[in-house]
N, CA, C and O of each residue as an XYZ file, in Angstrom:
656
protein
N     -21.222    -17.900      3.795
C     -20.105    -18.465      3.861
C     -18.795    -17.288      2.959
O     -17.764    -16.855      3.473
N     -19.285    -17.030      1.562
C     -18.556    -16.281      0.731
C     -18.372    -15.335      1.028
O     -17.311    -14.852      0.633
N     -19.311    -14.445      1.937
C     -19.518    -13.246      2.253
C     -18.741    -13.154      3.558
O     -18.608    -12.003      3.974
N     -18.197    -14.127      4.297
C     -17.238    -13.998      5.300
C     -16.023    -14.117      4.821
O     -15.217    -13.315      5.292
N     -15.537    -15.028      3.859
C     -14.608    -15.456      3.109
C     -13.988    -13.453      2.457
O     -12.965    -12.826      2.732
N     -14.813    -13.197      1.854
C     -14.483    -12.008      1.272
C     -14.310    -10.660      2.381
O     -13.614     -9.734      1.966
N     -14.783    -10.555      3.460
C     -14.736     -9.728      4.485
C     -13.048     -9.994      5.013
O     -12.115     -9.202      4.881
N     -13.023    -11.145      5.540
C     -11.424    -11.576      5.885
C     -10.800    -11.011      4.853
O     -10.064    -10.118      5.272
N     -10.751    -11.146      3.462
C      -9.600    -10.937      2.612
C      -9.623     -9.652      2.486
O      -8.568     -9.139      2.114
N     -10.682     -8.841      2.723
C     -10.829     -7.249      2.699
C     -10.280     -6.974      4.103
O      -9.771     -5.873      3.892
N     -10.106     -7.167      5.052
C      -9.133     -6.991      6.090
C      -8.113     -7.303      6.167
O      -7.302     -6.547      6.701
N      -7.640     -8.806      5.563
C      -6.273     -8.795      5.671
C      -5.301     -8.598      4.022
O      -4.344     -9.274      3.643
N      -5.819     -7.713      3.486
C      -5.098     -7.112      2.503
C      -4.364     -5.845      2.540
O      -3.542     -5.586      1.661
N      -4.657     -4.885      3.689
C      -3.910     -3.806      4.328
C      -2.652     -4.445      4.826
O      -1.529     -3.947      4.738
N      -3.051     -5.951      5.523
C      -2.027     -6.188      6.388
C      -0.753     -6.891      5.677
O       0.432     -6.898      6.011
N      -1.471     -7.523      4.492
C      -0.372     -7.965      3.472
C       0.251     -7.273      3.051
O       1.412     -7.593      2.796
N      -0.246     -5.946      2.767
C       0.390     -4.730      2.130
C       1.478     -4.601      2.954
O       2.582     -4.945      2.530
N       1.327     -4.086      4.254
C       2.032     -3.751      4.838
C       3.116     -4.201      5.263
O       4.119     -3.515      5.456
N       2.991     -5.755      5.508
C       4.314     -6.772      5.467
C       4.785     -6.561      4.291
O       5.992     -6.321      4.323
N       4.269     -6.551      3.131
C       5.320     -6.614      1.613
C       6.151     -5.069      2.009
O       7.380     -5.004      2.047
N       5.525     -4.247      2.200
C       6.020     -3.136      2.178
C       7.458     -3.028      3.439
O       8.192     -2.042      3.497
N       7.553     -3.828      4.029
C       8.801     -3.879      5.311
C       7.946     -3.399      6.649
O       8.421     -2.869      7.653
N       6.579     -3.720      6.398
C       6.025     -3.130      7.957
C       5.658     -1.800      7.827
O       5.401     -1.312      8.927
N       5.519     -0.929      6.781
C       5.055      0.281      6.950
C       3.445      0.105      6.884
O       2.969     -0.586      5.983
N       2.704      0.659      7.729
C       0.977      0.863      7.945
C       1.163      1.483      6.734
O       2.147      2.204      6.566
N       0.305      1.293      5.816
C       0.139      1.970      4.292
C      -1.525      2.980      4.563
O      -1.978      4.090      4.282
N      -1.861      1.977      5.130
C      -3.223      2.748      5.451
C      -3.729      3.651      6.348
O      -4.811      4.239      6.372
N      -2.611      3.675      7.215
C      -2.747      4.864      8.416
C      -1.786      5.884      7.929
O      -1.977      7.084      8.127
N      -0.948      5.507      7.411
C       0.236      6.443      6.678
C       1.135      6.508      7.856
O       0.607      6.262      8.941
N       2.542      6.829      7.834
C       3.536      7.569      8.779
C       4.206      8.438      8.200
O       4.726      8.142      7.124
N       4.383      9.799      8.776
C       4.969     10.887      8.311
C       6.093     10.649      8.946
O       6.239     10.057     10.015
N       7.128     11.272      8.053
C       8.421     10.788      8.234
C       9.497     12.568      8.552
O       9.909     13.408      7.752
N       9.570     12.489      9.743
C      10.153     14.137      9.662
C      11.214     14.691      9.086
O      12.369     14.266      9.038
N      10.540     16.118      8.448
C      11.500     16.654      7.568
C      12.670     16.915      7.712
O      12.773     17.323      8.869
N      14.003     16.933      7.047
C      15.294     16.783      7.107
C      15.747     18.148      6.339
O      15.639     17.882      5.142
N      16.096     19.169      6.451
C      16.926     19.949      5.887
C      17.941     19.342      4.740
O      17.976     19.691      3.560
N      18.757     18.346      5.384
C      19.678     17.706      4.520
C      19.337     16.893      3.975
O      20.267     16.292      3.437
N      17.870     16.267      3.693
C      17.674     15.139      2.971
C      18.125     15.422      1.508
O      17.836     16.495      0.978
N      18.748     14.575      0.933
C      18.764     14.743     -0.511
C      17.508     14.514     -1.414
O      16.800     13.534     -1.182
N      17.242     15.250     -2.289
C      16.230     14.956     -3.306
C      16.946     13.752     -4.645
O      17.984     13.804     -5.304
N      15.863     12.799     -4.601
C      16.518     11.903     -5.550
C      16.302     12.212     -7.034
O      16.975     11.747     -7.953
N      15.174     13.141     -7.154
C      14.860     13.739     -8.331
C      15.729     14.099     -9.269
O      16.689     14.766     -8.883
N      15.625     13.750    -10.775
C      17.156     14.048    -11.389
C      16.352     14.667    -12.503
O      15.838     14.096    -13.465
N      16.337     16.574    -12.032
C      15.918     17.431    -13.075
C      16.862     18.730    -12.571
O      17.488     18.998    -11.545
N      16.641     19.320    -13.731
C      17.762     20.886    -13.816
C      16.634     22.210    -13.228
O      16.747     23.132    -12.421
N      15.727     21.787    -13.976
C      14.543     23.093    -14.117
C      13.952     23.165    -12.842
O      13.665     22.300    -12.014
N      13.832     24.427    -12.870
C      12.870     24.878    -11.333
C      11.539     24.817    -11.705
O      10.711     24.961    -10.805
N      11.216     24.665    -12.653
C       9.505     24.258    -12.530
C       9.674     22.968    -12.235
O       9.019     22.508    -11.299
N      10.517     22.179    -12.917
C      10.417     20.709    -12.540
C      10.175     20.224    -11.086
O       9.323     19.466    -10.623
N      11.406     21.044    -10.399
C      11.624     20.957     -8.918
C       9.974     21.314     -8.352
O       9.304     20.554     -7.653
N       9.644     22.359     -8.743
C       8.329     23.029     -8.036
C       7.434     21.740     -7.961
O       6.980     21.262     -6.921
N       7.266     21.284     -9.160
C       6.309     20.015     -9.678
C       6.601     18.724     -8.786
O       5.834     18.006     -8.145
N       7.765     18.690     -8.944
C       8.070     17.210     -7.890
C       8.009     17.635     -6.242
O       7.625     16.788     -5.435
N       8.340     18.755     -5.870
C       8.052     19.103     -4.190
C       7.240     20.186     -3.625
O       6.964     20.373     -2.440
N       6.926     20.816     -4.571
C       5.900     21.727     -4.011
C       4.421     21.458     -4.548
O       3.549     21.401     -3.681
N       4.012     21.275     -5.970
C       2.870     21.054     -6.213
C       1.865     19.977     -5.498
O       0.644     20.134     -5.512
N       2.532     18.834     -4.855
C       1.648     18.316     -4.394
C       0.790     18.629     -3.242
O      -0.052     17.873     -2.758
N       1.194     20.258     -2.704
C       0.159     20.798     -1.687
C      -0.160     22.063     -2.428
O      -1.239     22.652     -2.360
N       0.744     22.377     -3.049
C       0.196     24.028     -3.261
C      -0.538     23.726     -4.828
O      -1.270     24.527     -5.409
N      -0.313     22.956     -5.113
C      -1.109     23.059     -6.918
C      -0.123     23.103     -7.844
O       0.983     23.484     -7.459
N      -0.292     22.756     -9.143
C       0.217     23.364    -10.222
C       0.352     24.665    -10.633
O       1.270     25.086    -11.338
N      -0.621     25.342    -10.164
C      -1.212     26.469    -10.429
C      -0.586     27.802     -9.010
O      -0.648     29.027     -8.900
N      -0.101     26.817     -8.283
C       0.051     27.503     -6.920
C      -0.645     28.044     -5.767
O      -0.193     28.590     -4.760
N      -2.330     27.675     -6.262
C      -3.248     28.026     -5.413
C      -3.724     27.036     -4.105
O      -4.835     26.911     -3.590
N      -2.679     26.514     -3.848
C      -2.925     25.777     -2.321
C      -4.265     25.385     -2.259
O      -5.091     25.324     -3.170
N      -4.412     25.046     -0.690
C      -6.070     24.441     -0.241
C      -6.303     25.286      0.933
O      -5.561     25.208      1.913
N      -7.479     26.236      0.871
C      -7.799     27.049      1.985
C      -8.245     25.558      2.953
O      -7.935     25.685      4.137
N      -8.701     24.636      2.713
C      -9.443     23.760      3.517
C      -7.964     22.822      4.416
O      -8.081     22.348      5.546
N      -6.660     22.747      3.561
C      -5.918     22.158      4.446
C      -4.909     23.121      5.169
O      -3.974     22.667      5.829
N      -5.126     24.430      5.024
C      -4.382     25.944      5.334
C      -2.985     25.838      4.617
O      -1.919     26.070      5.188
N      -3.140     25.367      2.975
C      -1.615     25.751      2.655
C      -2.246     27.055      1.541
O      -3.228     27.257      0.828
N      -1.084     27.672      1.906
C      -1.005     28.716      1.243
C      -1.058     29.112     -0.485
O      -0.344     28.457     -1.244
N      -1.838     30.084     -0.964
C      -1.746     30.511     -2.013
C      -0.811     31.173     -3.047
O      -1.020     32.227     -3.647
N       0.503     30.172     -3.165
C       1.491     31.260     -3.682
C       1.601     32.139     -5.186
O       2.550     32.640     -5.788
N       0.357     32.063     -5.411
C       0.267     33.060     -6.542
C       0.404     34.919     -5.837
O       0.734     35.932     -6.454
N       0.018     34.772     -4.416
C       0.110     35.937     -3.741
C       1.536     36.218     -2.979
O       1.698     37.293     -2.403
N       2.641     35.143     -2.996
C       3.657     35.254     -2.584
C       4.499     36.213     -2.260
O       5.273     36.110     -1.308
N       4.419     37.346     -3.106
C       5.421     38.661     -2.969
C       4.755     39.551     -2.503
O       5.219     40.690     -2.541
N       3.448     39.311     -1.912
C       3.246     40.354     -0.730
C       3.770     40.142      0.674
O       3.422     40.820      1.641
N       4.400     39.418      0.695
C       5.284     38.739      2.104
C       6.270     39.529      2.142
O       6.615     40.031      3.212
N       7.168     39.894      0.516
C       8.211     40.949      0.342
C       8.042     42.572      0.552
O       8.865     43.487      0.511
N       7.036     42.549      0.726
C       6.441     43.964      1.198
C       6.587     44.089      2.432
O       6.627     45.297      2.666
N       6.714     43.361      3.584
C       6.653     43.249      4.932
C       8.148     42.812      5.576
O       8.818     41.802      5.359
N       8.380     43.836      6.354
C       9.977     43.597      7.021
C       9.893     41.971      7.551
O       8.926     41.609      8.221
N      10.934     41.076      7.210
C      10.646     39.861      7.359
C       9.907     39.086      6.893
O       9.566     38.072      7.502
N       9.510     39.373      5.761
C       8.334     37.948      4.722
C       9.895     37.481      3.784
O      10.030     36.280      3.551
N      10.913     38.379      3.329
C      11.547     37.944      2.503
C      12.185     36.655      3.499
O      12.156     35.545      2.968
N      12.616     36.718      4.564
C      13.297     35.757      5.246
C      12.238     34.315      5.294
O      12.565     33.216      4.845
N      11.260     34.554      5.780
C      10.141     33.880      6.041
C       9.803     32.825      4.902
O       9.777     31.623      5.166
N       9.525     33.346      3.533
C       9.300     32.663      2.470
C      10.278     31.417      2.259
O       9.885     30.282      1.991
N      11.657     31.813      2.423
C      12.262     30.387      2.824
C      12.897     30.244      3.538
O      14.122     30.162      3.460
N      11.867     30.137      4.914
C      12.182     29.352      5.982
C      11.567     28.364      6.455
O      11.972     27.529      7.264
N      10.338     28.473      5.828
C       9.184     27.370      6.297
C       9.667     26.100      5.716
O      10.335     25.798      4.726
N       8.929     25.282      6.959
C       9.259     23.921      6.858
C       9.306     23.266      5.185
O      10.338     22.803      4.698
N       8.052     23.335      4.494
C       7.619     22.674      3.149
C       9.503     23.081      2.849
O      10.334     22.173      2.844
N       9.916     24.651      2.609
C      11.034     24.509      1.639
C      12.401     24.346      2.505
O      13.504     24.319      1.959
N      12.209     24.236      3.954
C      13.549     23.767      4.432
C      13.968     22.048      4.355
O      15.107     21.581      4.386
N      12.582     21.251      4.240
C      12.681     20.032      4.698
C      12.426     19.009      2.801
O      12.359     17.805      2.555
N      12.358     20.259      1.876
C      12.494     20.000      0.655
C      13.012     18.810     -0.041
O      12.345     18.068     -0.761
N      14.542     18.670      0.302
C      15.387     17.878     -0.199
C      16.217     18.965     -1.094
O      17.445     19.015     -1.170
N      15.577     19.557     -1.549
C      16.443     20.741     -2.430
C      17.642     21.402     -1.822
O      17.709     21.746     -0.642
N      18.589     21.553     -2.726
C      20.064     22.364     -2.510
C      19.328     23.752     -2.272
O      18.230     24.064     -2.732
N      20.241     24.610     -1.372
C      19.772     25.882     -1.068
C      20.199     26.544     -2.637
O      19.257     27.309     -2.845
N      20.945     26.621     -3.600
C      21.216     26.799     -4.919
C      19.370     26.814     -5.757
O      18.810     27.742     -6.340
N      18.779     25.118     -5.421
C      17.983     25.232     -6.141
C      16.510     25.579     -5.748
O      15.476     25.651     -6.412
N      16.884     25.826     -4.014
C      15.547     26.474     -3.355
C      15.761     28.211     -4.147
O      14.857     28.573     -4.900
N      16.663     28.928     -3.969
C      16.853     30.285     -4.752
C      16.065     29.847     -6.116
O      14.922     30.306     -6.114
N      16.350     29.147     -7.176
C      16.024     28.986     -8.231
C      14.381     28.877     -8.372
O      13.681     29.637     -9.042
N      14.061     28.080     -7.813
C      12.278     27.263     -7.357
C      11.904     28.955     -7.065
O      11.367     29.683     -7.899
N      12.228     29.277     -6.000
C      11.670     30.749     -5.347
C      11.712     31.823     -6.289
O      10.756     32.599     -6.294
N      12.748     32.020     -7.163
C      12.849     33.231     -8.081
C      11.696     32.969     -9.033
O      10.913     33.872     -9.329
N      11.561     31.450     -9.626
C      10.978     30.896    -10.776
C       9.100     31.402    -10.250
O       8.317     32.063    -10.933
N       8.906     30.930     -9.147
C       7.475     31.253     -8.764
C       7.221     32.663     -8.656
O       6.122     33.055     -9.049
N       8.147     33.606     -8.134
C       7.757     35.025     -8.055
C       7.750     35.848     -9.498
O       7.158     36.889     -9.782
N       8.726     34.908    -10.412
C       8.641     35.627    -11.749
C       7.434     35.176    -12.215
O       6.793     35.997    -12.870
N       6.934     34.051    -12.048
C       5.922     33.354    -12.644
C       4.143     33.519    -11.923
O       3.386     34.478    -11.773
N       4.069     32.369    -11.688
C       2.592     32.680    -10.860
C       2.178     33.633     -9.708
O       1.023     33.940     -9.411
N       3.566     34.135     -8.984
C       3.354     35.009     -8.051
C       3.585     36.416     -8.768
O       3.232     37.360     -8.061
N       4.093     36.759     -9.998
C       4.632     38.236    -10.702
C       3.863     39.234    -10.173
O       4.442     40.149     -9.589
N       2.500     39.238    -10.275
C       1.644     40.340    -10.027
C       1.747     40.874     -8.849
O       1.483     42.056     -8.628
N       2.271     39.782     -7.698
C       2.366     40.024     -6.343
C       3.719     40.609     -5.888
O       3.757     40.881     -4.688
N       4.945     40.881     -6.666
C       5.849     41.075     -6.228
C       6.296     42.437     -6.452
O       6.018     42.876     -7.568
N       6.967     43.271     -5.610
C       7.210     44.542     -5.868
C       8.089     44.972     -6.701
O       9.084     44.249     -6.751
N       8.109     46.089     -7.538
C       9.381     46.316     -8.294
C      10.760     46.318     -7.948
O      11.190     46.677     -6.852
N      11.365     45.957     -8.791
C      12.789     45.969     -8.121
C      13.431     45.018     -7.299
O      14.636     45.069     -7.054
N      12.411     43.863     -6.718
C      12.665     43.026     -5.567
C      14.067     41.988     -6.321
O      13.999     41.350     -7.372
N      15.076     42.085     -5.529
C      16.530     41.607     -6.189
C      16.197     40.196     -5.825
O      15.686     40.014     -4.720
N      16.497     38.812     -6.885
C      16.458     37.758     -6.796
C      16.870     36.876     -5.520
O      17.774     37.351     -4.832
N      16.505     36.068     -5.256
C      16.976     35.247     -4.140
C      18.090     34.503     -4.669
O      18.131     33.993     -5.788
N      19.330     34.466     -3.459
C      20.786     33.582     -3.770
C      20.967     32.408     -3.041
O      20.424     32.305     -1.941
N      21.640     31.521     -3.486
C      21.903     30.409     -2.633
C      22.372     30.951     -1.134
O      22.029     30.587     -0.009
N      23.171     31.828     -1.523
C      23.405     32.402      0.120
C      22.931     33.057      1.021
O      23.376     33.335      2.135
N      21.624     33.411      0.317
C      20.423     33.998      1.325
C      19.851     32.851      1.936
O      19.487     32.961      3.107
N      19.675     31.493      1.195
C      19.224     30.362      1.738
C      19.808     29.724      2.765
O      19.206     29.263      3.735
N      21.335     29.674      2.520
C      22.005     29.008      3.488
C      21.866     30.007      4.625
O      21.767     29.375      5.676
N      21.815     31.424      4.844
C      21.646     32.018      6.188
C      20.118     31.372      6.627
O      20.064     30.671      7.637
N      19.120     31.586      5.981
C      17.575     30.912      6.195
C      17.876     29.563      6.988
O      17.332     29.305      8.062
N      18.809     28.713      6.350
C      18.865     27.399      7.198
C      19.468     27.349      8.311
O      19.148     26.501      9.143
N      20.501     28.289      8.547
C      21.223     28.310      9.900
C      20.237     28.877     10.941
O      20.657     28.811     12.096
N      18.980     29.434     10.774
C      17.706     29.855     11.688
C      17.021     28.831     11.558
O      16.411     28.534     10.531
N      17.042     28.357     12.312
C      15.089     27.481     12.431
C      14.262     28.575     12.872
O      14.520     29.461     13.686
N      13.332     28.385     12.266
C      11.538     29.174     12.298
C      10.939     27.945     13.191
O      10.402     26.945     12.714
N      11.170     28.263     14.841
C      10.549     27.273     15.767
C       8.911     27.398     15.625
O       8.181     26.406     15.629
N       8.380     28.895     15.485
C       6.999     28.910     15.440
C       6.476     29.362     14.574
O       6.009     30.488     14.743
N       6.264     28.509     12.872
C       5.717     29.142     12.092
C       4.393     29.753     11.441
O       4.145     30.314     10.374
N       3.629     29.375     12.615
C       2.302     29.913     12.788
C       2.537     31.304     13.179
O       2.189     32.255     12.479
N       3.226     31.428     14.485
C       3.593     32.653     14.775
C       3.792     33.826     14.092
O       3.092     34.832     13.975
N       5.207     33.426     13.528
C       5.897     34.194     13.086
C       4.691     34.764     11.456
O       4.595     35.943     11.113
N       3.861     33.452     10.652
C       2.906     34.142     10.065
C       2.201     35.077     10.033
O       2.148     36.014      9.237
N       1.313     34.712     11.406
C       0.647     35.594     12.156
C       1.348     37.066     12.243
O       0.660     38.015     11.868
N       2.594     37.303     12.687
C       3.070     38.739     13.169
C       3.018     39.032     11.607
O       2.375     40.029     11.277
N       3.575     38.336     10.687
C       3.447     39.190      9.189
C       2.373     39.800      8.855
O       2.381     41.021      8.697
N       1.001     38.884      8.651
C      -0.216     39.092      8.357
C      -0.315     40.299      9.074
O      -0.151     41.334      8.429
N      -0.542     40.372     10.241
C      -0.431     41.839     11.262
C       0.081     42.947     10.501
O      -0.638     43.852     10.076
N       1.129     42.886     10.356
C       2.083     43.920      9.556
C       1.807     44.394      8.746
O       1.614     45.603      8.620
N       1.679     43.269      7.689
C       1.024     43.840      6.167
C      -0.313     44.182      6.602
O      -0.594     44.920      5.657
N      -1.425     44.192      7.387
C      -2.519     44.855      7.370
C      -2.389     46.150      7.790
O      -2.933     47.119      7.261
N      -1.593     46.166      8.838
C      -1.234     48.007      9.323
C      -0.740     48.525      8.237
O      -0.787     49.746      8.088
N      -0.099     47.595      7.149
C       0.531     48.460      5.894
C      -0.610     48.570      4.915
O      -0.216     48.724      3.759
N      -1.997     48.531      5.075
C      -2.670     48.321      4.020
C      -2.633     46.905      3.117
O      -3.202     47.043      2.034
N      -2.267     46.035      3.273
C      -1.707     44.870      2.126
C      -2.636     43.734      2.993
O      -2.930     43.637      4.184
N      -2.860     43.153      2.124
C      -3.230     41.748      2.358
C      -2.446     40.591      1.983
O      -1.818     40.454      0.934
N      -2.593     39.372      3.412
C      -1.807     38.449      3.347
C      -2.718     37.373      3.683
O      -3.134     37.209      4.830
N      -3.077     36.539      2.570
C      -3.887     35.658      2.678
C      -3.592     34.323      3.729
O      -4.426     33.425      3.834
């Protein structure tokens, strides 16, 4: 009897949680489509803090990413800057566009990553990103991220460069 009651409670708990959370199914989870205009609710002004709040959840605090989850290693991000179209690609991927950060904040975070964790991969003389550059990237939606990345990887290989 007690075992039966325990089983019923275990099964009912997620339903009770879902009801308490306004009907969201927290067991299965629901993904909300990314919106480029979604405002960030984080009250921070430093690029590193923005990285931690908006990027590190997938890319890791050190930028190493996760091969198993196909999350790119940000420590080699500068390799994209060596390939035509790579600079635009960096700030056009959905994770950047849907981050909730402003164009200026995206430029700051990208520059912070390129000047820190990815420094050894950045070509000398690379200009910093600007908010205007990010604004232009937002105006052109990247429809097939995988195909665009694949093309950049092939171009890099043709130049003797490795993009993981």
